[in-house]
N, C-alpha and C positions, 0 to 999 in steps of 0.2 A: 509566541514562543511558549506562553503558559499552557495553551491548549495542547501543544505537542508533548510537553512533559507530562501532562495529565494522561494523555493517550499512551505514552510510553510506559508509564507506571502500570497502567491497567494491562497493556500488552505483555509486559515482562512478567507480571504476576500470573496472568493466564497461561503464558508460555511455560512457566515453571510447573504449573498444575498439569498442563498437557503432557509433560514428560513423564509423569507418574502413571498416566493412563496407557492403555494399549496403543501400539503404533497407529497413528492416524496420518493420512496425507496432509501436508501443510498447504493445501490448495484452498484458496478463499472462494467460497461460493458467492458469486455476485448476482444480485437480483437483476440488475440492468447491465448487460454487457454491450460493448460497441466501441466505436472509435470516437475519441475526443481530441481536441487540439489545445495546445498550450504553447504560445510563442513560437509557432511554426513547427512544433514537434507533434507527431502523430502518436497518441497514446491509445493503444488497443487492449482492452480487457477481454480476455477469453476465459474459458473454464480451466485453461492451463496456466493462467497468470497474466502478467502485464508485459507488453512489448512497447518499446519506445523507438520509433522509426524503424521497426522491424527487428530490433535487437531485444532479446529477453532481459527482463530486470530480475535481480535476485531478491528473494524474500528475506527481509531482515527482522521483521516482527509480525506476529499474527494473533488474532483472537476472533471472537464471533462478531464484533462490531466493525473491525477494519483490519486490513493487511497493509503493512508498510513494505514497499519495494525500494531497492537502491539501484540506480543506473547512472553511471557517470557522476557528475557533480550534484545530482539532485536525488531527493527521496520523494516518493509518491505514496500518499496515504489513500488507499482505495477503500472507501466505506461500503458497507453492505447495501446501501441504497444506490450505489453506482457513482456517487460523487468522488472526484479525485482532487485532493489537495496537493500542492507542490511546495516542497521545502528545499532550500539551498543547502550547501555543504556546511553552513554555520547554523543549521536548524532554524532558519528564519523563514516564516511563511511567505510564499511568493504569490500565491493566488490559487484559484480553482480552474481546472481544465473545463473547456466548454465544448 
């Protein structure tokens, strides 16, 4: 939980800074895209964002290091290196997608 709050603080501060810049798309550039699995769910990261079992996830926070997506009861932190962390609705870390 501590890691999530640290990321959130950074994401929020960078998000506030981004609003003062010219309009930029809030699409996260991922170095490694592709399909990963987590507890039977298919997580697909593309240039357009994250889909979970074919359903698009909404961007809730973004910065240069990671983008946080929300879909259903879970949040997905997609890092620039392609790693995906899964958080539940209580912001508890659940694991990494493989």
